[in-house]
PDB file with SEQRES, HELIX, SHEET and CRYST1 records, atoms N, CA, C and O in Angstrom:
SEQRES   1 A   70  MET VAL VAL ALA LEU LEU TYR LEU ILE LEU THR GLY ALA          
SEQRES   2 A   70  TYR LEU LEU VAL VAL PRO LEU ALA LEU LEU PHE TYR LEU          
SEQRES   3 A   70  LYS GLN ARG TRP TYR VAL ALA SER SER PHE GLU ARG ALA          
SEQRES   4 A   70  PHE MET TYR PHE LEU VAL PHE PHE PHE PHE PRO GLY LEU          
SEQRES   5 A   70  LEU VAL LEU GLY PRO PHE VAL ASN PHE ARG PRO GLN ARG          
SEQRES   6 A   70  ARG GLN VAL GLN GLY                                          
HELIX    1 AA1 VAL A    2  GLY A   12  1                                  11    
HELIX    2 AA2 ALA A   13  VAL A   17  3                                   5    
HELIX    3 AA3 VAL A   18  ARG A   29  1                                  12    
HELIX    4 AA4 TRP A   30  VAL A   32  5                                   3    
HELIX    5 AA5 SER A   35  PHE A   47  1                                  13    
HELIX    6 AA6 PHE A   49  LEU A   55  1                                   7    
HELIX    7 AA7 GLY A   56  PHE A   58  5                                   3    
CRYST1    1.000    1.000    1.000  90.00  90.00  90.00 P 1           1          
ATOM      1  N   MET A   1     143.802 -44.092  14.774  1.00  0.00           N  
ATOM      2  CA  MET A   1     142.875 -45.117  13.954  1.00  0.00           C  
ATOM      3  C   MET A   1     141.996 -44.307  13.074  1.00  0.00           C  
ATOM      4  O   MET A   1     141.878 -44.632  11.893  1.00  0.00           O  
ATOM      5  N   VAL A   2     141.405 -43.336  13.530  1.00  0.00           N  
ATOM      6  CA  VAL A   2     140.435 -42.496  12.710  1.00  0.00           C  
ATOM      7  C   VAL A   2     141.200 -41.920  11.462  1.00  0.00           C  
ATOM      8  O   VAL A   2     140.752 -41.923  10.315  1.00  0.00           O  
ATOM      9  N   VAL A   3     142.354 -41.451  11.834  1.00  0.00           N  
ATOM     10  CA  VAL A   3     143.077 -40.812  10.561  1.00  0.00           C  
ATOM     11  C   VAL A   3     143.464 -41.872   9.466  1.00  0.00           C  
ATOM     12  O   VAL A   3     143.359 -41.644   8.261  1.00  0.00           O  
ATOM     13  N   ALA A   4     143.931 -43.077  10.009  1.00  0.00           N  
ATOM     14  CA  ALA A   4     144.273 -44.138   9.113  1.00  0.00           C  
ATOM     15  C   ALA A   4     142.945 -44.516   8.325  1.00  0.00           C  
ATOM     16  O   ALA A   4     143.046 -44.739   7.119  1.00  0.00           O  
ATOM     17  N   LEU A   5     141.747 -44.596   8.926  1.00  0.00           N  
ATOM     18  CA  LEU A   5     140.616 -44.920   8.182  1.00  0.00           C  
ATOM     19  C   LEU A   5     140.212 -43.762   7.129  1.00  0.00           C  
ATOM     20  O   LEU A   5     139.775 -44.029   6.010  1.00  0.00           O  
ATOM     21  N   LEU A   6     140.402 -42.468   7.601  1.00  0.00           N  
ATOM     22  CA  LEU A   6     140.045 -41.499   6.705  1.00  0.00           C  
ATOM     23  C   LEU A   6     141.050 -41.518   5.386  1.00  0.00           C  
ATOM     24  O   LEU A   6     140.645 -41.269   4.250  1.00  0.00           O  
ATOM     25  N   TYR A   7     142.313 -41.827   5.684  1.00  0.00           N  
ATOM     26  CA  TYR A   7     143.335 -41.909   4.512  1.00  0.00           C  
ATOM     27  C   TYR A   7     142.830 -43.120   3.630  1.00  0.00           C  
ATOM     28  O   TYR A   7     142.903 -43.014   2.405  1.00  0.00           O  
ATOM     29  N   LEU A   8     142.317 -44.277   4.213  1.00  0.00           N  
ATOM     30  CA  LEU A   8     141.950 -45.348   3.425  1.00  0.00           C  
ATOM     31  C   LEU A   8     140.759 -45.013   2.581  1.00  0.00           C  
ATOM     32  O   LEU A   8     140.707 -45.418   1.419  1.00  0.00           O  
ATOM     33  N   ILE A   9     139.759 -44.262   3.129  1.00  0.00           N  
ATOM     34  CA  ILE A   9     138.609 -43.833   2.469  1.00  0.00           C  
ATOM     35  C   ILE A   9     138.929 -42.912   1.310  1.00  0.00           C  
ATOM     36  O   ILE A   9     138.430 -43.049   0.192  1.00  0.00           O  
ATOM     37  N   LEU A  10     139.825 -41.930   1.657  1.00  0.00           N  
ATOM     38  CA  LEU A  10     140.203 -40.923   0.581  1.00  0.00           C  
ATOM     39  C   LEU A  10     140.996 -41.586  -0.600  1.00  0.00           C  
ATOM     40  O   LEU A  10     140.813 -41.274  -1.777  1.00  0.00           O  
ATOM     41  N   THR A  11     141.841 -42.474  -0.198  1.00  0.00           N  
ATOM     42  CA  THR A  11     142.523 -43.266  -1.205  1.00  0.00           C  
ATOM     43  C   THR A  11     141.696 -44.165  -2.119  1.00  0.00           C  
ATOM     44  O   THR A  11     141.951 -44.247  -3.320  1.00  0.00           O  
ATOM     45  N   GLY A  12     140.767 -44.796  -1.576  1.00  0.00           N  
ATOM     46  CA  GLY A  12     139.636 -45.599  -2.300  1.00  0.00           C  
ATOM     47  C   GLY A  12     138.902 -44.613  -3.259  1.00  0.00           C  
ATOM     48  O   GLY A  12     138.654 -44.901  -4.430  1.00  0.00           O  
ATOM     49  N   ALA A  13     138.601 -43.529  -2.723  1.00  0.00           N  
ATOM     50  CA  ALA A  13     137.723 -42.626  -3.532  1.00  0.00           C  
ATOM     51  C   ALA A  13     138.526 -42.115  -4.829  1.00  0.00           C  
ATOM     52  O   ALA A  13     138.051 -42.086  -5.965  1.00  0.00           O  
ATOM     53  N   TYR A  14     139.811 -41.722  -4.469  1.00  0.00           N  
ATOM     54  CA  TYR A  14     140.763 -41.123  -5.506  1.00  0.00           C  
ATOM     55  C   TYR A  14     141.197 -42.268  -6.473  1.00  0.00           C  
ATOM     56  O   TYR A  14     141.407 -41.950  -7.644  1.00  0.00           O  
ATOM     57  N   LEU A  15     141.340 -43.469  -6.125  1.00  0.00           N  
ATOM     58  CA  LEU A  15     141.831 -44.519  -6.977  1.00  0.00           C  
ATOM     59  C   LEU A  15     140.689 -45.369  -7.678  1.00  0.00           C  
ATOM     60  O   LEU A  15     140.917 -45.902  -8.765  1.00  0.00           O  
ATOM     61  N   LEU A  16     139.487 -45.491  -7.064  1.00  0.00           N  
ATOM     62  CA  LEU A  16     138.578 -46.332  -7.552  1.00  0.00           C  
ATOM     63  C   LEU A  16     137.166 -45.600  -7.882  1.00  0.00           C  
ATOM     64  O   LEU A  16     136.686 -45.660  -9.014  1.00  0.00           O  
ATOM     65  N   VAL A  17     136.603 -44.983  -6.934  1.00  0.00           N  
ATOM     66  CA  VAL A  17     135.266 -44.435  -7.079  1.00  0.00           C  
ATOM     67  C   VAL A  17     135.142 -43.346  -8.079  1.00  0.00           C  
ATOM     68  O   VAL A  17     134.393 -43.482  -9.047  1.00  0.00           O  
ATOM     69  N   VAL A  18     135.846 -42.264  -7.887  1.00  0.00           N  
ATOM     70  CA  VAL A  18     135.875 -41.116  -8.876  1.00  0.00           C  
ATOM     71  C   VAL A  18     136.245 -41.456 -10.193  1.00  0.00           C  
ATOM     72  O   VAL A  18     135.501 -41.068 -11.095  1.00  0.00           O  
ATOM     73  N   PRO A  19     137.397 -42.201 -10.517  1.00  0.00           N  
ATOM     74  CA  PRO A  19     137.708 -42.649 -11.791  1.00  0.00           C  
ATOM     75  C   PRO A  19     136.737 -43.508 -12.497  1.00  0.00           C  
ATOM     76  O   PRO A  19     136.604 -43.431 -13.718  1.00  0.00           O  
ATOM     77  N   LEU A  20     136.018 -44.367 -11.727  1.00  0.00           N  
ATOM     78  CA  LEU A  20     134.995 -45.154 -12.435  1.00  0.00           C  
ATOM     79  C   LEU A  20     133.735 -44.251 -12.750  1.00  0.00           C  
ATOM     80  O   LEU A  20     133.107 -44.468 -13.786  1.00  0.00           O  
ATOM     81  N   ALA A  21     133.374 -43.316 -11.947  1.00  0.00           N  
ATOM     82  CA  ALA A  21     132.431 -42.388 -12.372  1.00  0.00           C  
ATOM     83  C   ALA A  21     132.822 -41.617 -13.572  1.00  0.00           C  
ATOM     84  O   ALA A  21     132.007 -41.441 -14.478  1.00  0.00           O  
ATOM     85  N   LEU A  22     134.045 -41.141 -13.628  1.00  0.00           N  
ATOM     86  CA  LEU A  22     134.522 -40.391 -14.652  1.00  0.00           C  
ATOM     87  C   LEU A  22     134.606 -41.141 -15.912  1.00  0.00           C  
ATOM     88  O   LEU A  22     134.269 -40.579 -16.954  1.00  0.00           O  
ATOM     89  N   LEU A  23     135.005 -42.309 -15.920  1.00  0.00           N  
ATOM     90  CA  LEU A  23     134.903 -43.185 -17.079  1.00  0.00           C  
ATOM     91  C   LEU A  23     133.456 -43.263 -17.648  1.00  0.00           C  
ATOM     92  O   LEU A  23     133.280 -43.099 -18.855  1.00  0.00           O  
ATOM     93  N   PHE A  24     132.499 -43.490 -16.872  1.00  0.00           N  
ATOM     94  CA  PHE A  24     131.062 -43.576 -17.360  1.00  0.00           C  
ATOM     95  C   PHE A  24     130.561 -42.162 -17.833  1.00  0.00           C  
ATOM     96  O   PHE A  24     129.743 -42.081 -18.750  1.00  0.00           O  
ATOM     97  N   TYR A  25     131.019 -41.139 -17.250  1.00  0.00           N  
ATOM     98  CA  TYR A  25     130.839 -39.772 -17.633  1.00  0.00           C  
ATOM     99  C   TYR A  25     131.376 -39.483 -19.028  1.00  0.00           C  
ATOM    100  O   TYR A  25     130.686 -38.863 -19.837  1.00  0.00           O  
ATOM    101  N   LEU A  26     132.580 -39.917 -19.317  1.00  0.00           N  
ATOM    102  CA  LEU A  26     133.327 -39.714 -20.485  1.00  0.00           C  
ATOM    103  C   LEU A  26     132.612 -40.655 -21.603  1.00  0.00           C  
ATOM    104  O   LEU A  26     132.515 -40.249 -22.761  1.00  0.00           O  
ATOM    105  N   LYS A  27     132.202 -41.706 -21.278  1.00  0.00           N  
ATOM    106  CA  LYS A  27     131.537 -42.616 -22.347  1.00  0.00           C  
ATOM    107  C   LYS A  27     130.196 -41.904 -22.816  1.00  0.00           C  
ATOM    108  O   LYS A  27     129.827 -41.919 -23.991  1.00  0.00           O  
ATOM    109  N   GLN A  28     129.510 -41.287 -21.804  1.00  0.00           N  
ATOM    110  CA  GLN A  28     128.195 -40.751 -22.258  1.00  0.00           C  
ATOM    111  C   GLN A  28     128.343 -39.340 -23.041  1.00  0.00           C  
ATOM    112  O   GLN A  28     127.562 -39.033 -23.941  1.00  0.00           O  
ATOM    113  N   ARG A  29     129.370 -38.537 -22.638  1.00  0.00           N  
ATOM    114  CA  ARG A  29     129.373 -37.189 -23.145  1.00  0.00           C  
ATOM    115  C   ARG A  29     130.427 -36.979 -24.151  1.00  0.00           C  
ATOM    116  O   ARG A  29     130.490 -35.851 -24.640  1.00  0.00           O  
ATOM    117  N   TRP A  30     131.312 -37.921 -24.565  1.00  0.00           N  
ATOM    118  CA  TRP A  30     132.458 -37.674 -25.399  1.00  0.00           C  
ATOM    119  C   TRP A  30     132.129 -37.049 -26.608  1.00  0.00           C  
ATOM    120  O   TRP A  30     132.756 -36.021 -26.862  1.00  0.00           O  
ATOM    121  N   TYR A  31     131.206 -37.473 -27.493  1.00  0.00           N  
ATOM    122  CA  TYR A  31     130.888 -36.988 -28.806  1.00  0.00           C  
ATOM    123  C   TYR A  31     129.953 -35.826 -28.818  1.00  0.00           C  
ATOM    124  O   TYR A  31     129.708 -35.275 -29.891  1.00  0.00           O  
ATOM    125  N   VAL A  32     129.395 -35.401 -27.672  1.00  0.00           N  
ATOM    126  CA  VAL A  32     128.415 -34.416 -27.675  1.00  0.00           C  
ATOM    127  C   VAL A  32     128.845 -33.166 -26.737  1.00  0.00           C  
ATOM    128  O   VAL A  32     128.047 -32.253 -26.524  1.00  0.00           O  
ATOM    129  N   ALA A  33     129.992 -33.175 -26.256  1.00  0.00           N  
ATOM    130  CA  ALA A  33     130.445 -32.178 -25.256  1.00  0.00           C  
ATOM    131  C   ALA A  33     130.790 -30.900 -26.030  1.00  0.00           C  
ATOM    132  O   ALA A  33     131.217 -30.967 -27.183  1.00  0.00           O  
ATOM    133  N   SER A  34     130.595 -29.688 -25.365  1.00  0.00           N  
ATOM    134  CA  SER A  34     131.062 -28.479 -25.892  1.00  0.00           C  
ATOM    135  C   SER A  34     132.481 -28.305 -25.563  1.00  0.00           C  
ATOM    136  O   SER A  34     133.051 -29.099 -24.815  1.00  0.00           O  
ATOM    137  N   SER A  35     133.103 -27.245 -26.118  1.00  0.00           N  
ATOM    138  CA  SER A  35     134.559 -27.041 -26.010  1.00  0.00           C  
ATOM    139  C   SER A  35     134.871 -26.837 -24.512  1.00  0.00           C  
ATOM    140  O   SER A  35     135.793 -27.484 -24.017  1.00  0.00           O  
ATOM    141  N   PHE A  36     134.185 -26.011 -23.795  1.00  0.00           N  
ATOM    142  CA  PHE A  36     134.377 -25.844 -22.407  1.00  0.00           C  
ATOM    143  C   PHE A  36     134.347 -27.207 -21.612  1.00  0.00           C  
ATOM    144  O   PHE A  36     135.202 -27.531 -20.787  1.00  0.00           O  
ATOM    145  N   GLU A  37     133.294 -27.931 -21.954  1.00  0.00           N  
ATOM    146  CA  GLU A  37     133.116 -29.272 -21.182  1.00  0.00           C  
ATOM    147  C   GLU A  37     134.240 -30.221 -21.613  1.00  0.00           C  
ATOM    148  O   GLU A  37     134.616 -31.043 -20.778  1.00  0.00           O  
ATOM    149  N   ARG A  38     134.806 -30.202 -22.793  1.00  0.00           N  
ATOM    150  CA  ARG A  38     135.759 -31.057 -23.366  1.00  0.00           C  
ATOM    151  C   ARG A  38     137.053 -30.567 -22.460  1.00  0.00           C  
ATOM    152  O   ARG A  38     137.696 -31.439 -21.875  1.00  0.00           O  
ATOM    153  N   ALA A  39     137.368 -29.436 -22.361  1.00  0.00           N  
ATOM    154  CA  ALA A  39     138.575 -28.912 -21.533  1.00  0.00           C  
ATOM    155  C   ALA A  39     138.488 -29.404 -20.123  1.00  0.00           C  
ATOM    156  O   ALA A  39     139.481 -29.845 -19.545  1.00  0.00           O  
ATOM    157  N   PHE A  40     137.342 -29.332 -19.583  1.00  0.00           N  
ATOM    158  CA  PHE A  40     137.113 -29.789 -18.218  1.00  0.00           C  
ATOM    159  C   PHE A  40     137.264 -31.230 -18.100  1.00  0.00           C  
ATOM    160  O   PHE A  40     137.691 -31.688 -17.040  1.00  0.00           O  
ATOM    161  N   MET A  41     136.925 -32.100 -19.196  1.00  0.00           N  
ATOM    162  CA  MET A  41     137.174 -33.520 -19.217  1.00  0.00           C  
ATOM    163  C   MET A  41     138.639 -33.760 -19.252  1.00  0.00           C  
ATOM    164  O   MET A  41     139.104 -34.671 -18.568  1.00  0.00           O  
ATOM    165  N   TYR A  42     139.365 -33.056 -19.956  1.00  0.00           N  
ATOM    166  CA  TYR A  42     140.812 -33.280 -20.142  1.00  0.00           C  
ATOM    167  C   TYR A  42     141.481 -32.991 -18.656  1.00  0.00           C  
ATOM    168  O   TYR A  42     142.430 -33.660 -18.248  1.00  0.00           O  
ATOM    169  N   PHE A  43     140.927 -32.004 -17.954  1.00  0.00           N  
ATOM    170  CA  PHE A  43     141.532 -31.634 -16.691  1.00  0.00           C  
ATOM    171  C   PHE A  43     141.219 -32.799 -15.781  1.00  0.00           C  
ATOM    172  O   PHE A  43     142.089 -33.239 -15.029  1.00  0.00           O  
ATOM    173  N   LEU A  44     140.007 -33.311 -15.826  1.00  0.00           N  
ATOM    174  CA  LEU A  44     139.616 -34.460 -14.875  1.00  0.00           C  
ATOM    175  C   LEU A  44     140.457 -35.699 -15.234  1.00  0.00           C  
ATOM    176  O   LEU A  44     140.845 -36.436 -14.327  1.00  0.00           O  
ATOM    177  N   VAL A  45     140.737 -35.944 -16.454  1.00  0.00           N  
ATOM    178  CA  VAL A  45     141.590 -37.037 -16.735  1.00  0.00           C  
ATOM    179  C   VAL A  45     142.988 -36.862 -16.295  1.00  0.00           C  
ATOM    180  O   VAL A  45     143.641 -37.818 -15.875  1.00  0.00           O  
ATOM    181  N   PHE A  46     143.459 -35.675 -16.379  1.00  0.00           N  
ATOM    182  CA  PHE A  46     144.835 -35.387 -15.882  1.00  0.00           C  
ATOM    183  C   PHE A  46     144.881 -35.514 -14.354  1.00  0.00           C  
ATOM    184  O   PHE A  46     145.870 -35.987 -13.794  1.00  0.00           O  
ATOM    185  N   PHE A  47     143.876 -35.117 -13.734  1.00  0.00           N  
ATOM    186  CA  PHE A  47     143.778 -35.015 -12.270  1.00  0.00           C  
ATOM    187  C   PHE A  47     143.606 -36.393 -11.640  1.00  0.00           C  
ATOM    188  O   PHE A  47     144.185 -36.686 -10.594  1.00  0.00           O  
ATOM    189  N   PHE A  48     142.765 -37.274 -12.321  1.00  0.00           N  
ATOM    190  CA  PHE A  48     142.550 -38.565 -11.767  1.00  0.00           C  
ATOM    191  C   PHE A  48     143.304 -39.697 -12.544  1.00  0.00           C  
ATOM    192  O   PHE A  48     142.891 -40.857 -12.517  1.00  0.00           O  
ATOM    193  N   PHE A  49     144.393 -39.334 -13.217  1.00  0.00           N  
ATOM    194  CA  PHE A  49     145.241 -40.304 -14.110  1.00  0.00           C  
ATOM    195  C   PHE A  49     145.596 -41.532 -13.312  1.00  0.00           C  
ATOM    196  O   PHE A  49     145.417 -42.625 -13.849  1.00  0.00           O  
ATOM    197  N   PRO A  50     146.109 -41.468 -12.012  1.00  0.00           N  
ATOM    198  CA  PRO A  50     146.494 -42.725 -11.368  1.00  0.00           C  
ATOM    199  C   PRO A  50     145.349 -43.715 -11.218  1.00  0.00           C  
ATOM    200  O   PRO A  50     145.529 -44.918 -11.409  1.00  0.00           O  
ATOM    201  N   GLY A  51     144.176 -43.206 -10.877  1.00  0.00           N  
ATOM    202  CA  GLY A  51     143.007 -44.068 -10.830  1.00  0.00           C  
ATOM    203  C   GLY A  51     142.620 -44.587 -12.105  1.00  0.00           C  
ATOM    204  O   GLY A  51     142.171 -45.732 -12.152  1.00  0.00           O  
ATOM    205  N   LEU A  52     142.744 -43.833 -13.252  1.00  0.00           N  
ATOM    206  CA  LEU A  52     142.327 -44.294 -14.478  1.00  0.00           C  
ATOM    207  C   LEU A  52     143.314 -45.423 -14.972  1.00  0.00           C  
ATOM    208  O   LEU A  52     142.962 -46.334 -15.721  1.00  0.00           O  
ATOM    209  N   LEU A  53     144.587 -45.262 -14.471  1.00  0.00           N  
ATOM    210  CA  LEU A  53     145.630 -46.350 -14.840  1.00  0.00           C  
ATOM    211  C   LEU A  53     145.272 -47.660 -14.102  1.00  0.00           C  
ATOM    212  O   LEU A  53     145.485 -48.751 -14.630  1.00  0.00           O  
ATOM    213  N   VAL A  54     144.721 -47.537 -12.866  1.00  0.00           N  
ATOM    214  CA  VAL A  54     144.446 -48.713 -12.119  1.00  0.00           C  
ATOM    215  C   VAL A  54     143.211 -49.417 -12.776  1.00  0.00           C  
ATOM    216  O   VAL A  54     143.149 -50.646 -12.821  1.00  0.00           O  
ATOM    217  N   LEU A  55     142.242 -48.618 -13.278  1.00  0.00           N  
ATOM    218  CA  LEU A  55     140.929 -49.293 -13.723  1.00  0.00           C  
ATOM    219  C   LEU A  55     141.022 -49.596 -15.212  1.00  0.00           C  
ATOM    220  O   LEU A  55     140.202 -50.365 -15.713  1.00  0.00           O  
ATOM    221  N   GLY A  56     142.008 -49.015 -15.967  1.00  0.00           N  
ATOM    222  CA  GLY A  56     142.121 -49.218 -17.378  1.00  0.00           C  
ATOM    223  C   GLY A  56     142.074 -50.720 -17.875  1.00  0.00           C  
ATOM    224  O   GLY A  56     141.312 -51.035 -18.789  1.00  0.00           O  
ATOM    225  N   PRO A  57     142.837 -51.570 -17.306  1.00  0.00           N  
ATOM    226  CA  PRO A  57     142.846 -52.926 -17.806  1.00  0.00           C  
ATOM    227  C   PRO A  57     141.609 -53.664 -17.561  1.00  0.00           C  
ATOM    228  O   PRO A  57     141.435 -54.737 -18.139  1.00  0.00           O  
ATOM    229  N   PHE A  58     140.697 -53.173 -16.726  1.00  0.00           N  
ATOM    230  CA  PHE A  58     139.356 -53.849 -16.453  1.00  0.00           C  
ATOM    231  C   PHE A  58     138.210 -53.314 -17.128  1.00  0.00           C  
ATOM    232  O   PHE A  58     137.181 -53.983 -17.232  1.00  0.00           O  
ATOM    233  N   VAL A  59     138.317 -52.117 -17.610  1.00  0.00           N  
ATOM    234  CA  VAL A  59     137.091 -51.545 -18.278  1.00  0.00           C  
ATOM    235  C   VAL A  59     137.432 -51.393 -19.748  1.00  0.00           C  
ATOM    236  O   VAL A  59     138.489 -50.851 -20.070  1.00  0.00           O  
ATOM    237  N   ASN A  60     136.568 -51.855 -20.663  1.00  0.00           N  
ATOM    238  CA  ASN A  60     136.648 -51.702 -22.105  1.00  0.00           C  
ATOM    239  C   ASN A  60     135.579 -51.154 -22.646  1.00  0.00           C  
ATOM    240  O   ASN A  60     134.538 -51.807 -22.721  1.00  0.00           O  
ATOM    241  N   PHE A  61     135.660 -49.841 -23.120  1.00  0.00           N  
ATOM    242  CA  PHE A  61     134.451 -49.159 -23.700  1.00  0.00           C  
ATOM    243  C   PHE A  61     134.772 -49.003 -25.194  1.00  0.00           C  
ATOM    244  O   PHE A  61     135.115 -47.900 -25.618  1.00  0.00           O  
ATOM    245  N   ARG A  62     134.668 -50.127 -26.054  1.00  0.00           N  
ATOM    246  CA  ARG A  62     134.783 -50.057 -27.331  1.00  0.00           C  
ATOM    247  C   ARG A  62     133.496 -49.411 -27.976  1.00  0.00           C  
ATOM    248  O   ARG A  62     132.422 -49.468 -27.377  1.00  0.00           O  
ATOM    249  N   PRO A  63     133.613 -48.809 -29.183  1.00  0.00           N  
ATOM    250  CA  PRO A  63     132.444 -48.301 -29.808  1.00  0.00           C  
ATOM    251  C   PRO A  63     131.464 -49.467 -30.160  1.00  0.00           C  
ATOM    252  O   PRO A  63     131.892 -50.580 -30.464  1.00  0.00           O  
ATOM    253  N   GLN A  64     130.131 -49.169 -30.107  1.00  0.00           N  
ATOM    254  CA  GLN A  64     129.210 -50.194 -30.451  1.00  0.00           C  
ATOM    255  C   GLN A  64     129.205 -50.365 -32.052  1.00  0.00           C  
ATOM    256  O   GLN A  64     129.417 -49.484 -32.885  1.00  0.00           O  
ATOM    257  N   ARG A  65     128.917 -51.698 -32.267  1.00  0.00           N  
ATOM    258  CA  ARG A  65     128.926 -52.065 -33.801  1.00  0.00           C  
ATOM    259  C   ARG A  65     127.655 -51.426 -34.415  1.00  0.00           C  
ATOM    260  O   ARG A  65     126.557 -51.543 -33.871  1.00  0.00           O  
ATOM    261  N   ARG A  66     127.840 -50.765 -35.536  1.00  0.00           N  
ATOM    262  CA  ARG A  66     126.595 -50.131 -36.199  1.00  0.00           C  
ATOM    263  C   ARG A  66     125.987 -51.178 -36.972  1.00  0.00           C  
ATOM    264  O   ARG A  66     126.631 -52.061 -37.538  1.00  0.00           O  
ATOM    265  N   GLN A  67     124.588 -51.053 -36.987  1.00  0.00           N  
ATOM    266  CA  GLN A  67     123.729 -51.896 -37.938  1.00  0.00           C  
ATOM    267  C   GLN A  67     123.617 -51.200 -39.222  1.00  0.00           C  
ATOM    268  O   GLN A  67     123.159 -50.059 -39.263  1.00  0.00           O  
ATOM    269  N   VAL A  68     124.025 -51.844 -40.319  1.00  0.00           N  
ATOM    270  CA  VAL A  68     123.913 -51.244 -41.712  1.00  0.00           C  
ATOM    271  C   VAL A  68     122.682 -51.899 -42.308  1.00  0.00           C  
ATOM    272  O   VAL A  68     122.503 -53.115 -42.383  1.00  0.00           O  
ATOM    273  N   GLN A  69     121.799 -50.885 -42.751  1.00  0.00           N  
ATOM    274  CA  GLN A  69     120.616 -51.325 -43.389  1.00  0.00           C  
ATOM    275  C   GLN A  69     120.949 -51.450 -44.920  1.00  0.00           C  
ATOM    276  O   GLN A  69     121.556 -50.552 -45.504  1.00  0.00           O  
ATOM    277  N   GLY A  70     120.572 -52.478 -45.484  1.00  0.00           N  
ATOM    278  CA  GLY A  70     120.901 -52.775 -46.867  1.00  0.00           C  
ATOM    279  C   GLY A  70     119.846 -53.370 -47.730  1.00  0.00           C  
ATOM    280  O   GLY A  70     120.088 -53.635 -48.908  1.00  0.00           O  
TER     281      GLY A  70                                                      
END                                                                             
């Protein structure tokens, strides 16, 4: 029973918790990241791709509309 609970916790972390944190991290740092940090971001997206696919339909990070002064 303990092993099944451990597998359930690890699966939830891999498919939901870490990808959600990764999405918010990418939203904050995407346009200001250094080249090393950007390569690390690409690695994380590759590593947590299944979780990002699960969360993709529910998360929408469109760019904010700019206010044009005229």
